[in-house]
All heavy atoms as a GROMACS GRO file, in nm:
protein
  639
    1MET      N    1   5.184  15.447  15.426
    1MET     CA    2   5.090  15.409  15.323
    1MET      C    3   5.063  15.531  15.235
    1MET      O    4   5.054  15.643  15.284
    1MET     CB    5   4.960  15.358  15.387
    1MET     CG    6   4.859  15.313  15.284
    1MET     SD    7   4.707  15.248  15.355
    1MET     CE    8   4.764  15.094  15.419
    2GLY      N    9   5.049  15.507  15.107
    2GLY     CA   10   5.023  15.616  15.013
    2GLY      C   11   4.883  15.672  15.027
    2GLY      O   12   4.799  15.618  15.099
    3LYS      N   13   4.861  15.780  14.959
    3LYS     CA   14   4.730  15.844  14.962
    3LYS      C   15   4.675  15.852  14.820
    3LYS      O   16   4.751  15.856  14.724
    3LYS     CB   17   4.740  15.984  15.022
    3LYS     CG   18   4.780  15.983  15.168
    3LYS     CD   19   4.774  16.120  15.228
    3LYS     CE   20   4.810  16.110  15.375
    3LYS     NZ   21   4.784  16.232  15.445
    4ALA      N   22   4.544  15.854  14.810
    4ALA     CA   23   4.477  15.867  14.682
    4ALA      C   24   4.385  15.988  14.686
    4ALA      O   25   4.322  16.014  14.788
    4ALA     CB   26   4.396  15.741  14.651
    5LYS      N   27   4.378  16.058  14.577
    5LYS     CA   28   4.290  16.175  14.569
    5LYS      C   29   4.152  16.127  14.530
    5LYS      O   30   4.135  16.047  14.438
    5LYS     CB   31   4.344  16.274  14.466
    5LYS     CG   32   4.272  16.407  14.468
    5LYS     CD   33   4.342  16.507  14.380
    5LYS     CE   34   4.459  16.564  14.456
    5LYS     NZ   35   4.454  16.707  14.476
    6VAL      N   36   4.049  16.175  14.603
    6VAL     CA   37   3.911  16.136  14.580
    6VAL      C   38   3.826  16.263  14.574
    6VAL      O   39   3.840  16.350  14.660
    6VAL     CB   40   3.860  16.044  14.694
    6VAL    CG1   41   3.715  16.010  14.674
    6VAL    CG2   42   3.945  15.921  14.707
    7ALA      N   43   3.742  16.271  14.476
    7ALA     CA   44   3.651  16.386  14.466
    7ALA      C   45   3.517  16.346  14.528
    7ALA      O   46   3.464  16.239  14.500
    7ALA     CB   47   3.630  16.424  14.320
    8ILE      N   48   3.465  16.431  14.616
    8ILE     CA   49   3.336  16.404  14.681
    8ILE      C   50   3.249  16.528  14.674
    8ILE      O   51   3.298  16.640  14.657
    8ILE     CB   52   3.352  16.359  14.828
    8ILE    CG1   53   3.419  16.468  14.911
    8ILE    CG2   54   3.430  16.230  14.837
    8ILE    CD1   55   3.418  16.440  15.059
    9THR      N   56   3.120  16.507  14.688
    9THR     CA   57   3.025  16.618  14.693
    9THR      C   58   2.964  16.618  14.832
    9THR      O   59   2.918  16.515  14.881
    9THR     CB   60   2.915  16.598  14.588
    9THR    OG1   61   2.977  16.587  14.460
    9THR    CG2   62   2.817  16.714  14.588
   10LEU      N   63   2.967  16.736  14.897
   10LEU     CA   64   2.914  16.749  15.033
   10LEU      C   65   2.810  16.860  15.038
   10LEU      O   66   2.815  16.957  14.961
   10LEU     CB   67   3.028  16.784  15.131
   10LEU     CG   68   3.139  16.682  15.145
   10LEU    CD1   69   3.251  16.739  15.230
   10LEU    CD2   70   3.087  16.554  15.207
   11ASP      N   71   2.720  16.848  15.131
   11ASP     CA   72   2.622  16.951  15.159
   11ASP      C   73   2.696  17.079  15.199
   11ASP      O   74   2.797  17.074  15.269
   11ASP     CB   75   2.531  16.902  15.273
   11ASP     CG   76   2.422  17.000  15.306
   11ASP    OD1   77   2.445  17.088  15.391
   11ASP    OD2   78   2.313  16.988  15.246
   12GLU      N   79   2.644  17.193  15.157
   12GLU     CA   80   2.709  17.322  15.186
   12GLU      C   81   2.726  17.346  15.336
   12GLU      O   82   2.826  17.405  15.379
   12GLU     CB   83   2.632  17.437  15.123
   12GLU     CG   84   2.642  17.440  14.972
   12GLU     CD   85   2.560  17.552  14.911
   12GLU    OE1   86   2.497  17.631  14.985
   12GLU    OE2   87   2.558  17.560  14.788
   13ASN      N   88   2.629  17.304  15.417
   13ASN     CA   89   2.640  17.322  15.562
   13ASN      C   90   2.758  17.241  15.619
   13ASN      O   91   2.826  17.287  15.710
   13ASN     CB   92   2.511  17.281  15.632
   13ASN     CG   93   2.398  17.377  15.603
   13ASN    OD1   94   2.420  17.496  15.584
   13ASN    ND2   95   2.276  17.325  15.598
   14ILE      N   96   2.780  17.124  15.565
   14ILE     CA   97   2.893  17.043  15.610
   14ILE      C   98   3.024  17.112  15.573
   14ILE      O   99   3.117  17.119  15.654
   14ILE     CB  100   2.885  16.900  15.551
   14ILE    CG1  101   2.766  16.825  15.610
   14ILE    CG2  102   3.016  16.825  15.575
   14ILE    CD1  103   2.740  16.690  15.547
   15VAL      N  104   3.032  17.164  15.453
   15VAL     CA  105   3.153  17.234  15.409
   15VAL      C  106   3.179  17.355  15.498
   15VAL      O  107   3.294  17.379  15.538
   15VAL     CB  108   3.144  17.274  15.260
   15VAL    CG1  109   3.264  17.358  15.219
   15VAL    CG2  110   3.131  17.150  15.172
   16ARG      N  111   3.075  17.430  15.532
   16ARG     CA  112   3.093  17.545  15.622
   16ARG      C  113   3.146  17.500  15.758
   16ARG      O  114   3.234  17.564  15.816
   16ARG     CB  115   2.961  17.621  15.639
   16ARG     CG  116   2.932  17.717  15.526
   16ARG     CD  117   2.821  17.817  15.563
   16ARG     NE  118   2.689  17.756  15.564
   16ARG     CZ  119   2.614  17.737  15.456
   16ARG    NH1  120   2.658  17.777  15.338
   16ARG    NH2  121   2.496  17.682  15.464
   17HIS      N  122   3.093  17.389  15.806
   17HIS     CA  123   3.140  17.336  15.935
   17HIS      C  124   3.287  17.294  15.925
   17HIS      O  125   3.366  17.321  16.015
   17HIS     CB  126   3.052  17.220  15.980
   17HIS     CG  127   3.068  17.186  16.124
   17HIS    ND1  128   2.962  17.184  16.211
   17HIS    CD2  129   3.176  17.153  16.199
   17HIS    CE1  130   3.006  17.151  16.331
   17HIS    NE2  131   3.135  17.131  16.325
   18LEU      N  132   3.323  17.228  15.815
   18LEU     CA  133   3.463  17.189  15.794
   18LEU      C  134   3.552  17.313  15.794
   18LEU      O  135   3.658  17.315  15.859
   18LEU     CB  136   3.479  17.114  15.662
   18LEU     CG  137   3.411  16.980  15.645
   18LEU    CD1  138   3.435  16.927  15.504
   18LEU    CD2  139   3.458  16.881  15.748
   19ASP      N  140   3.510  17.414  15.720
   19ASP     CA  141   3.588  17.537  15.712
   19ASP      C  142   3.600  17.604  15.849
   19ASP      O  143   3.705  17.660  15.883
   19ASP     CB  144   3.527  17.633  15.610
   19ASP     CG  145   3.545  17.584  15.467
   19ASP    OD1  146   3.630  17.496  15.443
   19ASP    OD2  147   3.470  17.633  15.379
   20TYR      N  148   3.496  17.598  15.928
   20TYR     CA  149   3.500  17.653  16.064
   20TYR      C  150   3.607  17.580  16.146
   20TYR      O  151   3.688  17.644  16.214
   20TYR     CB  152   3.363  17.642  16.130
   20TYR     CG  153   3.365  17.684  16.275
   20TYR    CD1  154   3.366  17.818  16.311
   20TYR    CD2  155   3.369  17.588  16.376
   20TYR    CE1  156   3.370  17.857  16.445
   20TYR    CE2  157   3.373  17.626  16.510
   20TYR     CZ  158   3.374  17.760  16.544
   20TYR     OH  159   3.379  17.797  16.676
   21LEU      N  160   3.606  17.448  16.139
   21LEU     CA  161   3.704  17.370  16.215
   21LEU      C  162   3.847  17.399  16.170
   21LEU      O  163   3.938  17.411  16.254
   21LEU     CB  164   3.675  17.220  16.201
   21LEU     CG  165   3.547  17.171  16.268
   21LEU    CD1  166   3.518  17.026  16.228
   21LEU    CD2  167   3.555  17.185  16.419
   22VAL      N  168   3.865  17.415  16.041
   22VAL     CA  169   3.998  17.449  15.989
   22VAL      C  170   4.035  17.590  16.035
   22VAL      O  171   4.148  17.615  16.078
   22VAL     CB  172   4.002  17.438  15.835
   22VAL    CG1  173   4.132  17.494  15.779
   22VAL    CG2  174   3.982  17.292  15.792
   23GLY      N  175   3.940  17.682  16.031
   23GLY     CA  176   3.964  17.819  16.077
   23GLY      C  177   3.999  17.826  16.224
   23GLY      O  178   4.076  17.912  16.267
   24GLN      N  179   3.943  17.736  16.303
   24GLN     CA  180   3.973  17.731  16.447
   24GLN      C  181   4.103  17.655  16.475
   24GLN      O  182   4.139  17.633  16.589
   24GLN     CB  183   3.858  17.662  16.521
   24GLN     CG  184   3.728  17.739  16.518
   24GLN     CD  185   3.742  17.871  16.591
   24GLN    OE1  186   3.784  17.876  16.706
   24GLN    NE2  187   3.708  17.979  16.523
   25ARG      N  188   4.168  17.612  16.369
   25ARG     CA  189   4.294  17.536  16.376
   25ARG      C  190   4.280  17.402  16.446
   25ARG      O  191   4.374  17.350  16.504
   25ARG     CB  192   4.404  17.620  16.439
   25ARG     CG  193   4.435  17.746  16.361
   25ARG     CD  194   4.560  17.814  16.415
   25ARG     NE  195   4.579  17.944  16.356
   25ARG     CZ  196   4.642  17.965  16.242
   25ARG    NH1  197   4.688  17.866  16.172
   25ARG    NH2  198   4.658  18.089  16.197
   26ALA      N  199   4.158  17.347  16.443
   26ALA     CA  200   4.138  17.212  16.496
   26ALA      C  201   4.198  17.110  16.399
   26ALA      O  202   4.236  17.000  16.441
   26ALA     CB  203   3.988  17.186  16.515
   27PHE      N  204   4.204  17.147  16.271
   27PHE     CA  205   4.262  17.063  16.166
   27PHE      C  206   4.341  17.152  16.072
   27PHE      O  207   4.314  17.271  16.061
   27PHE     CB  208   4.152  16.990  16.088
   27PHE     CG  209   4.072  16.894  16.172
   27PHE    CD1  210   3.955  16.938  16.234
   27PHE    CD2  211   4.112  16.764  16.191
   27PHE    CE1  212   3.880  16.852  16.312
   27PHE    CE2  213   4.038  16.677  16.269
   27PHE     CZ  214   3.922  16.720  16.330
   28LYS      N  215   4.437  17.092  16.001
   28LYS     CA  216   4.518  17.170  15.906
   28LYS      C  217   4.438  17.212  15.784
   28LYS      O  218   4.458  17.322  15.732
   28LYS     CB  219   4.638  17.089  15.860
   28LYS     CG  220   4.747  17.073  15.962
   28LYS     CD  221   4.873  17.026  15.893
   28LYS     CE  222   4.914  16.891  15.942
   28LYS     NZ  223   5.038  16.843  15.881
   29ASN      N  224   4.352  17.122  15.736
   29ASN     CA  225   4.279  17.150  15.613
   29ASN      C  226   4.156  17.059  15.605
   29ASN      O  227   4.137  16.972  15.689
   29ASN     CB  228   4.368  17.131  15.490
   29ASN     CG  229   4.438  16.996  15.491
   29ASN    OD1  230   4.375  16.893  15.516
   29ASN    ND2  231   4.568  16.997  15.467
   30ARG      N  232   4.073  17.082  15.503
   30ARG     CA  233   3.952  17.003  15.486
   30ARG      C  234   3.985  16.854  15.471
   30ARG      O  235   3.915  16.768  15.524
   30ARG     CB  236   3.877  17.047  15.361
   30ARG     CG  237   3.809  17.180  15.371
   30ARG     CD  238   3.748  17.213  15.235
   30ARG     NE  239   3.673  17.339  15.237
   30ARG     CZ  240   3.626  17.394  15.128
   30ARG    NH1  241   3.646  17.339  15.010
   30ARG    NH2  242   3.558  17.507  15.136
   31SER      N  243   4.088  16.825  15.396
   31SER     CA  244   4.124  16.685  15.372
   31SER      C  245   4.151  16.611  15.503
   31SER      O  246   4.109  16.496  15.519
   31SER     CB  247   4.248  16.676  15.282
   31SER     OG  248   4.217  16.718  15.152
   32GLN      N  249   4.219  16.677  15.595
   32GLN     CA  250   4.249  16.613  15.723
   32GLN      C  251   4.120  16.586  15.801
   32GLN      O  252   4.104  16.479  15.860
   32GLN     CB  253   4.343  16.699  15.806
   32GLN     CG  254   4.385  16.630  15.935
   32GLN     CD  255   4.469  16.718  16.026
   32GLN    OE1  256   4.471  16.840  16.012
   32GLN    NE2  257   4.537  16.656  16.119
   33VAL      N  258   4.028  16.680  15.801
   33VAL     CA  259   3.901  16.662  15.871
   33VAL      C  260   3.827  16.541  15.814
   33VAL      O  261   3.783  16.452  15.886
   33VAL     CB  262   3.809  16.786  15.858
   33VAL    CG1  263   3.679  16.763  15.933
   33VAL    CG2  264   3.878  16.911  15.907
   34ILE      N  265   3.816  16.539  15.682
   34ILE     CA  266   3.742  16.431  15.616
   34ILE      C  267   3.811  16.296  15.636
   34ILE      O  268   3.747  16.196  15.666
   34ILE     CB  269   3.722  16.464  15.467
   34ILE    CG1  270   3.631  16.586  15.453
   34ILE    CG2  271   3.665  16.344  15.391
   34ILE    CD1  272   3.628  16.648  15.315
   35GLN      N  273   3.942  16.293  15.623
   35GLN     CA  274   4.016  16.168  15.640
   35GLN      C  275   3.996  16.111  15.781
   35GLN      O  276   3.969  15.992  15.797
   35GLN     CB  277   4.165  16.190  15.614
   35GLN     CG  278   4.246  16.062  15.624
   35GLN     CD  279   4.389  16.082  15.576
   35GLN    OE1  280   4.413  16.153  15.479
   35GLN    NE2  281   4.481  16.017  15.643
   36GLU      N  282   4.006  16.196  15.882
   36GLU     CA  283   3.988  16.148  16.020
   36GLU      C  284   3.844  16.105  16.045
   36GLU      O  285   3.820  16.005  16.114
   36GLU     CB  286   4.033  16.255  16.119
   36GLU     CG  287   4.184  16.272  16.120
   36GLU     CD  288   4.232  16.364  16.230
   36GLU    OE1  289   4.165  16.376  16.335
   36GLU    OE2  290   4.340  16.423  16.213
   37ALA      N  291   3.749  16.177  15.989
   37ALA     CA  292   3.608  16.141  16.007
   37ALA      C  293   3.577  16.006  15.943
   37ALA      O  294   3.510  15.921  16.003
   37ALA     CB  295   3.518  16.250  15.950
   38VAL      N  296   3.627  15.985  15.822
   38VAL     CA  297   3.603  15.858  15.753
   38VAL      C  298   3.672  15.744  15.828
   38VAL      O  299   3.613  15.637  15.847
   38VAL     CB  300   3.650  15.865  15.606
   38VAL    CG1  301   3.649  15.729  15.541
   38VAL    CG2  302   3.564  15.962  15.528
   39ALA      N  303   3.795  15.765  15.873
   39ALA     CA  304   3.867  15.661  15.947
   39ALA      C  305   3.792  15.624  16.075
   39ALA      O  306   3.779  15.505  16.109
   39ALA     CB  307   4.009  15.708  15.980
   40GLU      N  308   3.741  15.725  16.146
   40GLU     CA  309   3.665  15.700  16.269
   40GLU      C  310   3.537  15.622  16.240
   40GLU      O  311   3.502  15.528  16.310
   40GLU     CB  312   3.632  15.832  16.337
   40GLU     CG  313   3.562  15.817  16.470
   40GLU     CD  314   3.535  15.952  16.536
   40GLU    OE1  315   3.627  16.035  16.541
   40GLU    OE2  316   3.420  15.972  16.582
   41LYS      N  317   3.468  15.659  16.134
   41LYS     CA  318   3.344  15.589  16.097
   41LYS      C  319   3.372  15.444  16.060
   41LYS      O  320   3.299  15.352  16.102
   41LYS     CB  321   3.276  15.662  15.980
   41LYS     CG  322   3.149  15.598  15.932
   41LYS     CD  323   3.040  15.603  16.039
   41LYS     CE  324   2.910  15.551  15.984
   41LYS     NZ  325   2.801  15.564  16.079
   42LEU      N  326   3.477  15.421  15.984
   42LEU     CA  327   3.513  15.284  15.946
   42LEU      C  328   3.548  15.200  16.070
   42LEU      O  329   3.512  15.082  16.078
   42LEU     CB  330   3.629  15.284  15.847
   42LEU     CG  331   3.596  15.341  15.709
   42LEU    CD1  332   3.724  15.351  15.625
   42LEU    CD2  333   3.491  15.257  15.639
   43GLU      N  334   3.616  15.261  16.166
   43GLU     CA  335   3.650  15.190  16.289
   43GLU      C  336   3.524  15.153  16.367
   43GLU      O  337   3.510  15.043  16.417
   43GLU     CB  338   3.742  15.277  16.375
   43GLU     CG  339   3.776  15.217  16.510
   43GLU     CD  340   3.853  15.087  16.502
   43GLU    OE1  341   3.925  15.066  16.404
   43GLU    OE2  342   3.842  15.004  16.596
   44ARG      N  343   3.430  15.247  16.375
   44ARG     CA  344   3.303  15.219  16.444
   44ARG      C  345   3.226  15.107  16.375
   44ARG      O  346   3.169  15.020  16.441
   44ARG     CB  347   3.216  15.344  16.449
   44ARG     CG  348   3.249  15.433  16.566
   44ARG     CD  349   3.136  15.531  16.588
   44ARG     NE  350   3.194  15.664  16.586
   44ARG     CZ  351   3.136  15.772  16.539
   44ARG    NH1  352   3.017  15.767  16.487
   44ARG    NH2  353   3.197  15.887  16.541
   45LEU      N  354   3.222  15.110  16.243
   45LEU     CA  355   3.155  15.004  16.169
   45LEU      C  356   3.220  14.869  16.194
   45LEU      O  357   3.152  14.767  16.207
   45LEU     CB  358   3.155  15.036  16.019
   45LEU     CG  359   3.062  15.147  15.974
   45LEU    CD1  360   3.089  15.182  15.828
   45LEU    CD2  361   2.916  15.109  15.995
   46SER      N  362   3.351  14.869  16.202
   46SER     CA  363   3.424  14.745  16.228
   46SER      C  364   3.390  14.690  16.366
   46SER      O  365   3.367  14.570  16.383
   46SER     CB  366   3.575  14.772  16.218
   46SER     OG  367   3.648  14.656  16.249
   47ARG      N  368   3.385  14.778  16.466
   47ARG     CA  369   3.349  14.733  16.601
   47ARG      C  370   3.206  14.684  16.605
   47ARG      O  371   3.174  14.588  16.674
   47ARG     CB  372   3.370  14.846  16.702
   47ARG     CG  373   3.514  14.872  16.735
   47ARG     CD  374   3.528  14.962  16.857
   47ARG     NE  375   3.448  15.080  16.854
   47ARG     CZ  376   3.490  15.202  16.818
   47ARG    NH1  377   3.614  15.218  16.778
   47ARG    NH2  378   3.409  15.305  16.821
   48GLY      N  379   3.117  14.750  16.532
   48GLY     CA  380   2.978  14.707  16.526
   48GLY      C  381   2.964  14.570  16.464
   48GLY      O  382   2.883  14.488  16.506
   49ARG      N  383   3.045  14.543  16.362
   49ARG     CA  384   3.042  14.412  16.297
   49ARG      C  385   3.085  14.304  16.395
   49ARG      O  386   3.026  14.197  16.402
   49ARG     CB  387   3.133  14.411  16.174
   49ARG     CG  388   3.135  14.277  16.104
   49ARG     CD  389   3.216  14.283  15.975
   49ARG     NE  390   3.222  14.151  15.919
   49ARG     CZ  391   3.328  14.071  15.928
   49ARG    NH1  392   3.436  14.111  15.990
   49ARG    NH2  393   3.327  13.951  15.874
   50LEU      N  394   3.189  14.333  16.473
   50LEU     CA  395   3.234  14.236  16.573
   50LEU      C  396   3.125  14.207  16.674
   50LEU      O  397   3.100  14.091  16.710
   50LEU     CB  398   3.359  14.289  16.645
   50LEU     CG  399   3.417  14.202  16.756
   50LEU    CD1  400   3.456  14.065  16.701
   50LEU    CD2  401   3.535  14.270  16.820
   51ALA      N  402   3.055  14.310  16.718
   51ALA     CA  403   2.945  14.291  16.813
   51ALA      C  404   2.834  14.207  16.752
   51ALA      O  405   2.777  14.119  16.818
   51ALA     CB  406   2.891  14.426  16.859
   52ARG      N  407   2.802  14.233  16.624
   52ARG     CA  408   2.698  14.153  16.557
   52ARG      C  409   2.740  14.007  16.545
   52ARG      O  410   2.659  13.916  16.565
   52ARG     CB  411   2.666  14.212  16.420
   52ARG     CG  412   2.585  14.340  16.426
   52ARG     CD  413   2.537  14.382  16.288
   52ARG     NE  414   2.644  14.398  16.190
   52ARG     CZ  415   2.719  14.507  16.176
   52ARG    NH1  416   2.699  14.611  16.255
   52ARG    NH2  417   2.812  14.515  16.083
   53GLU      N  418   2.866  13.984  16.514
   53GLU     CA  419   2.915  13.846  16.501
   53GLU      C  420   2.912  13.777  16.637
   53GLU      O  421   2.876  13.659  16.648
   53GLU     CB  422   3.057  13.844  16.444
   53GLU     CG  423   3.066  13.889  16.300
   53GLU     CD  424   2.991  13.798  16.203
   53GLU    OE1  425   2.986  13.676  16.226
   53GLU    OE2  426   2.939  13.851  16.103
   54CYS      N  427   2.949  13.847  16.742
   54CYS     CA  428   2.948  13.789  16.877
   54CYS      C  429   2.806  13.754  16.921
   54CYS      O  430   2.785  13.659  16.996
   54CYS     CB  431   3.012  13.885  16.977
   54CYS     SG  432   3.191  13.895  16.959
   55ALA      N  433   2.708  13.831  16.874
   55ALA     CA  434   2.569  13.805  16.910
   55ALA      C  435   2.522  13.671  16.857
   55ALA      O  436   2.428  13.612  16.910
   55ALA     CB  437   2.480  13.917  16.858
   56HIS      N  438   2.588  13.619  16.754
   56HIS     CA  439   2.550  13.490  16.696
   56HIS      C  440   2.604  13.372  16.776
   56HIS      O  441   2.565  13.259  16.754
   56HIS     CB  442   2.600  13.477  16.553
   56HIS     CG  443   2.540  13.576  16.457
   56HIS    ND1  444   2.411  13.622  16.467
   56HIS    CD2  445   2.590  13.637  16.348
   56HIS    CE1  446   2.385  13.706  16.369
   56HIS    NE2  447   2.493  13.719  16.295
   57LEU      N  448   2.696  13.399  16.867
   57LEU     CA  449   2.758  13.291  16.944
   57LEU      C  450   2.661  13.234  17.047
   57LEU      O  451   2.579  13.306  17.102
   57LEU     CB  452   2.884  13.341  17.014
   57LEU     CG  453   2.997  13.388  16.923
   57LEU    CD1  454   3.109  13.448  17.007
   57LEU    CD2  455   3.050  13.275  16.837
   58ASP      N  456   2.676  13.107  17.074
   58ASP     CA  457   2.596  13.040  17.176
   58ASP      C  458   2.674  13.047  17.307
   58ASP      O  459   2.779  12.984  17.321
   58ASP     CB  460   2.573  12.894  17.136
   58ASP     CG  461   2.498  12.814  17.241
   58ASP    OD1  462   2.455  12.872  17.342
   58ASP    OD2  463   2.483  12.692  17.221
   59PRO      N  464   2.626  13.124  17.406
   59PRO     CA  465   2.700  13.142  17.531
   59PRO      C  466   2.731  13.010  17.602
   59PRO      O  467   2.838  12.994  17.659
   59PRO     CB  468   2.610  13.231  17.617
   59PRO     CG  469   2.512  13.291  17.523
   59PRO     CD  470   2.501  13.200  17.406
   60VAL      N  471   2.638  12.917  17.600
   60VAL     CA  472   2.659  12.789  17.668
   60VAL      C  473   2.772  12.712  17.600
   60VAL      O  474   2.864  12.662  17.666
   60VAL     CB  475   2.529  12.706  17.671
   60VAL    CG1  476   2.554  12.567  17.727
   60VAL    CG2  477   2.422  12.778  17.751
   61ALA      N  478   2.768  12.706  17.468
   61ALA     CA  479   2.872  12.634  17.394
   61ALA      C  480   3.008  12.701  17.413
   61ALA      O  481   3.110  12.633  17.428
   61ALA     CB  482   2.837  12.628  17.245
   62GLU      N  483   3.011  12.833  17.412
   62GLU     CA  484   3.136  12.906  17.432
   62GLU      C  485   3.193  12.881  17.571
   62GLU      O  486   3.314  12.864  17.589
   62GLU     CB  487   3.117  13.056  17.409
   62GLU     CG  488   3.082  13.092  17.267
   62GLU     CD  489   3.188  13.050  17.166
   62GLU    OE1  490   3.308  13.070  17.191
   62GLU    OE2  491   3.149  12.994  17.062
   63GLN      N  492   3.106  12.875  17.673
   63GLN     CA  493   3.150  12.848  17.810
   63GLN      C  494   3.208  12.707  17.818
   63GLN      O  495   3.312  12.685  17.882
   63GLN     CB  496   3.033  12.863  17.908
   63GLN     CG  497   3.073  12.849  18.053
   63GLN     CD  498   3.159  12.964  18.101
   63GLN    OE1  499   3.138  13.078  18.062
   63GLN    NE2  500   3.257  12.934  18.183
   64GLU      N  501   3.142  12.612  17.754
   64GLU     CA  502   3.191  12.473  17.754
   64GLU      C  503   3.328  12.465  17.688
   64GLU      O  504   3.418  12.396  17.739
   64GLU     CB  505   3.092  12.382  17.682
   64GLU     CG  506   2.965  12.358  17.761
   64GLU     CD  507   2.858  12.284  17.681
   64GLU    OE1  508   2.882  12.251  17.562
   64GLU    OE2  509   2.750  12.258  17.739
   65LEU      N  510   3.346  12.536  17.577
   65LEU     CA  511   3.477  12.537  17.511
   65LEU      C  512   3.584  12.599  17.601
   65LEU      O  513   3.697  12.551  17.608
   65LEU     CB  514   3.469  12.614  17.380
   65LEU     CG  515   3.408  12.542  17.262
   65LEU    CD1  516   3.393  12.637  17.144
   65LEU    CD2  517   3.492  12.423  17.221
   66ALA      N  518   3.548  12.706  17.669
   66ALA     CA  519   3.643  12.775  17.755
   66ALA      C  520   3.687  12.687  17.872
   66ALA      O  521   3.801  12.692  17.917
   66ALA     CB  522   3.582  12.905  17.807
   67GLU      N  523   3.595  12.605  17.922
   67GLU     CA  524   3.625  12.523  18.038
   67GLU      C  525   3.676  12.383  18.002
   67GLU      O  526   3.718  12.308  18.089
   67GLU     CB  527   3.500  12.512  18.125
   67GLU     CG  528   3.462  12.645  18.187
   67GLU     CD  529   3.333  12.640  18.265
   67GLU    OE1  530   3.265  12.535  18.262
   67GLU    OE2  531   3.300  12.741  18.328
   68GLU      N  532   3.674  12.352  17.873
   68GLU     CA  533   3.719  12.220  17.829
   68GLU      C  534   3.863  12.195  17.872
   68GLU      O  535   3.952  12.271  17.844
   68GLU     CB  536   3.709  12.213  17.676
   68GLU     CG  537   3.735  12.077  17.620
   68GLU     CD  538   3.715  12.078  17.470
   68GLU    OE1  539   3.598  12.074  17.427
   68GLU    OE2  540   3.814  12.086  17.397
   69GLY      N  541   3.882  12.088  17.945
   69GLY     CA  542   4.016  12.052  17.990
   69GLY      C  543   4.066  12.133  18.108
   69GLY      O  544   4.176  12.110  18.156
   70LEU      N  545   3.986  12.225  18.157
   70LEU     CA  546   4.030  12.310  18.267
   70LEU      C  547   4.053  12.229  18.394
   70LEU      O  548   4.149  12.253  18.466
   70LEU     CB  549   3.927  12.421  18.293
   70LEU     CG  550   3.966  12.527  18.395
   70LEU    CD1  551   4.094  12.598  18.352
   70LEU    CD2  552   3.855  12.628  18.413
   71ALA      N  553   3.969  12.130  18.420
   71ALA     CA  554   3.984  12.050  18.541
   71ALA      C  555   4.120  11.982  18.545
   71ALA      O  556   4.184  11.976  18.650
   71ALA     CB  557   3.871  11.947  18.549
   72GLU      N  558   4.165  11.930  18.433
   72GLU     CA  559   4.296  11.866  18.427
   72GLU      C  560   4.408  11.968  18.440
   72GLU      O  561   4.508  11.944  18.506
   72GLU     CB  562   4.311  11.788  18.296
   72GLU     CG  563   4.223  11.666  18.288
   72GLU     CD  564   4.255  11.564  18.397
   72GLU    OE1  565   4.374  11.538  18.423
   72GLU    OE2  566   4.160  11.512  18.456
   73ASP      N  567   4.392  12.083  18.376
   73ASP     CA  568   4.495  12.187  18.381
   73ASP      C  569   4.516  12.240  18.522
   73ASP      O  570   4.627  12.273  18.560
   73ASP     CB  571   4.459  12.304  18.289
   73ASP     CG  572   4.470  12.267  18.142
   73ASP    OD1  573   4.533  12.165  18.111
   73ASP    OD2  574   4.416  12.342  18.059
   74VAL      N  575   4.409  12.248  18.600
   74VAL     CA  576   4.419  12.303  18.736
   74VAL      C  577   4.514  12.219  18.820
   74VAL      O  578   4.588  12.273  18.902
   74VAL     CB  579   4.279  12.309  18.800
   74VAL    CG1  580   4.288  12.343  18.948
   74VAL    CG2  581   4.193  12.414  18.729
   75LYS      N  582   4.518  12.090  18.798
   75LYS     CA  583   4.606  12.003  18.876
   75LYS      C  584   4.753  12.032  18.852
   75LYS      O  585   4.837  12.007  18.937
   75LYS     CB  586   4.577  11.856  18.840
   75LYS     CG  587   4.439  11.810  18.881
   75LYS     CD  588   4.415  11.668  18.833
   75LYS     CE  589   4.272  11.627  18.860
   75LYS     NZ  590   4.241  11.496  18.804
   76THR      N  591   4.785  12.087  18.736
   76THR     CA  592   4.926  12.114  18.704
   76THR      C  593   4.968  12.257  18.739
   76THR      O  594   5.084  12.291  18.723
   76THR     CB  595   4.951  12.091  18.554
   76THR    OG1  596   4.872  12.183  18.478
   76THR    CG2  597   4.918  11.948  18.514
   77TRP      N  598   4.874  12.340  18.786
   77TRP     CA  599   4.909  12.478  18.821
   77TRP      C  600   4.988  12.478  18.952
   77TRP      O  601   4.962  12.403  19.044
   77TRP     CB  602   4.784  12.562  18.840
   77TRP     CG  603   4.709  12.590  18.712
   77TRP    CD1  604   4.742  12.552  18.586
   77TRP    CD2  605   4.587  12.661  18.701
   77TRP    NE1  606   4.649  12.595  18.496
   77TRP    CE2  607   4.551  12.663  18.564
   77TRP    CE3  608   4.503  12.724  18.791
   77TRP    CZ2  609   4.437  12.725  18.518
   77TRP    CZ3  610   4.388  12.785  18.744
   77TRP    CH2  611   4.357  12.785  18.608
   78PRO      N  612   5.088  12.568  18.962
   78PRO     CA  613   5.165  12.576  19.087
   78PRO      C  614   5.084  12.637  19.200
   78PRO      O  615   4.992  12.714  19.177
   78PRO     CB  616   5.282  12.668  19.049
   78PRO     CG  617   5.233  12.749  18.933
   78PRO     CD  618   5.134  12.661  18.861
   79GLU      N  619   5.116  12.598  19.321
   79GLU     CA  620   5.050  12.655  19.440
   79GLU      C  621   5.105  12.794  19.465
   79GLU      O  622   5.224  12.820  19.447
   79GLU     CB  623   5.079  12.567  19.563
   79GLU     CG  624   5.012  12.433  19.559
   79GLU     CD  625   4.861  12.443  19.575
   79GLU    OE1  626   4.812  12.532  19.645
   79GLU    OE2  627   4.793  12.360  19.511
   80TYR      N  628   5.019  12.885  19.505
   80TYR     CA  629   5.062  13.022  19.539
   80TYR      C  630   5.040  13.047  19.684
   80TYR      O  631   4.954  13.005  19.748
   80TYR     CB  632   4.986  13.126  19.456
   80TYR     CG  633   5.026  13.125  19.311
   80TYR    CD1  634   4.946  13.064  19.214
   80TYR    CD2  635   5.145  13.182  19.270
   80TYR    CE1  636   4.982  13.064  19.081
   80TYR    CE2  637   5.182  13.182  19.136
   80TYR     CZ  638   5.100  13.122  19.042
   80TYR     OH  639   5.137  13.123  18.911
   0.00000   0.00000   0.00000
């Protein structure tokens, strides 16, 4: 996937911390630090959204859906 150049403004303390991490060779450059941090944050937000959506589900209704037809299916399962 291609990359796009984006200009951002950061607090000086954050920039110092980024530079420290680059100096410690934890990352190649500031861009890599920021890219990984943004990607991680977006992933966390995505997982949080899934949790919020799941909270709207009705556990009883979901259990009923999961078990629907299970009694019939069990008869066709092979013996172990």
